[in-house]
C-alpha positions in Angstrom: -44.0 -21.3 1.7 -45.7 -18.4 3.3 -42.8 -16.0 3.3 -43.5 -14.7 -0.3 -40.3 -16.3 -1.7 -40.9 -17.5 -5.3 -38.8 -18.8 -8.1 -39.7 -15.7 -10.2 -37.8 -13.6 -7.6 -34.6 -15.2 -8.5 -34.9 -14.4 -12.3 -33.8 -10.9 -13.4 -34.7 -9.8 -16.9 -31.6 -8.4 -18.6 -33.7 -5.6 -20.1 -35.5 -4.6 -17.0 -33.1 -1.8 -16.2 -32.0 -3.4 -12.9 -28.5 -4.3 -14.2 -25.8 -1.9 -15.3 -24.2 -4.5 -17.6 -25.4 -5.1 -21.2 -26.5 -8.6 -22.1 -23.7 -10.9 -23.2 -25.2 -11.3 -26.7 -24.9 -7.6 -27.5 -21.5 -6.5 -28.7 -19.6 -4.1 -26.5 -17.2 -1.6 -27.9 -13.6 -2.0 -26.5 -12.2 0.9 -24.5 -9.3 2.9 -25.5 -6.4 3.3 -23.0 -3.9 6.1 -23.3 -1.2 7.4 -21.0 1.2 4.4 -20.5 4.8 5.3 -20.5 7.0 4.3 -23.4 10.3 4.8 -21.4 9.6 2.4 -18.5 7.7 -0.8 -18.1 4.2 -0.3 -16.9 1.1 -2.5 -16.7 -2.5 -1.5 -16.6 -4.4 -2.7 -13.5 -8.1 -3.2 -14.0 -11.0 -3.7 -11.5 -12.2 -7.2 -10.8 -15.7 -7.3 -12.2 -15.8 -5.0 -15.3 -12.1 -4.9 -16.3 -12.2 -1.1 -16.4 -8.8 0.5 -16.1 -8.1 1.3 -12.4 -4.5 2.5 -12.2 -1.0 2.1 -13.7 1.6 0.0 -12.0 5.3 0.6 -12.8 7.1 -2.7 -12.9 10.6 -2.6 -11.4 13.5 -3.2 -13.7 15.6 -6.4 -14.0 17.2 -7.8 -10.8 19.4 -10.7 -9.7 17.3 -11.2 -6.6 14.9 -13.8 -8.1 17.8 -15.8 -9.3 19.5 -15.6 -5.9 16.1 -16.6 -4.3 15.9 -19.7 -6.5 19.5 -20.6 -5.6 18.8 -20.2 -1.9 15.6 -22.4 -2.2 17.6 -25.0 -4.0 20.4 -25.0 -1.5 17.9 -25.2 1.3 16.1 -28.2 -0.1 19.3 -30.0 -1.0 20.7 -29.4 2.5 17.4 -30.5 4.0 17.9 -33.9 2.4 21.1 -34.5 4.5 20.4 -32.5 7.7 17.5 -30.8 9.4 19.6 -27.7 9.5 18.7 -27.1 5.8 15.3 -25.6 6.7 16.6 -22.7 8.8 19.6 -22.3 6.5 17.4 -22.1 3.4 14.9 -19.9 5.2 17.5 -17.4 6.3 19.1 -17.3 2.8 15.6 -16.9 1.2 14.7 -14.1 3.7 17.9 -12.2 2.8 17.1 -12.6 -0.9 13.5 -11.4 -0.4 14.6 -8.4 1.6 17.0 -7.5 -1.1 14.3 -8.0 -3.8 11.6 -5.9 -2.1 13.7 -3.2 -0.5 12.9 0.1 -2.2 15.8 1.6 -3.9 16.3 5.0 -5.6 14.7 4.0 -8.9 11.7 2.6 -7.1 11.0 5.4 -4.6 8.2 6.7 -6.9 6.3 3.4 -6.4 5.7 4.3 -2.8 3.5 7.3 -3.7 -0.1 7.1 -4.8 -0.4 6.8 -8.6 -3.3 8.3 -10.7 
C-alpha cells in the first residue's frame, strides 16, 4: 500500500500526550458537586463523553397527566379492538393529555429560561 497507511498509525500510546483522558488503569478522583437545591427536585445533567457536570435540570412536580395518558392509551387500544375509530379516539385523548402534561404552568415558567 503506497499511501503510507500502516497498522502503527492506528495505535495511540496512552502516555504519548495525545489524549486528554488518563488511562483506565489509573484511579481517577471523583468530582465534588455542590449547588443542587434542597427545596425542589433537581437532577444533574452531565456531558456524554466525560460525565462532567453540564447543567442542572429542575424536575417538575407530581402531576395526574401521566396517569391520564395511560388511561387514554388503554382506552384507545381497547376501542381499537372493536372498531377502527379507536385509533383517532385514542390519539386525540392522548394528544390532550400530552398538551396538559407539557404545557408550562406558573411553577414551571423558570424552566423556560437558560440555567447555569
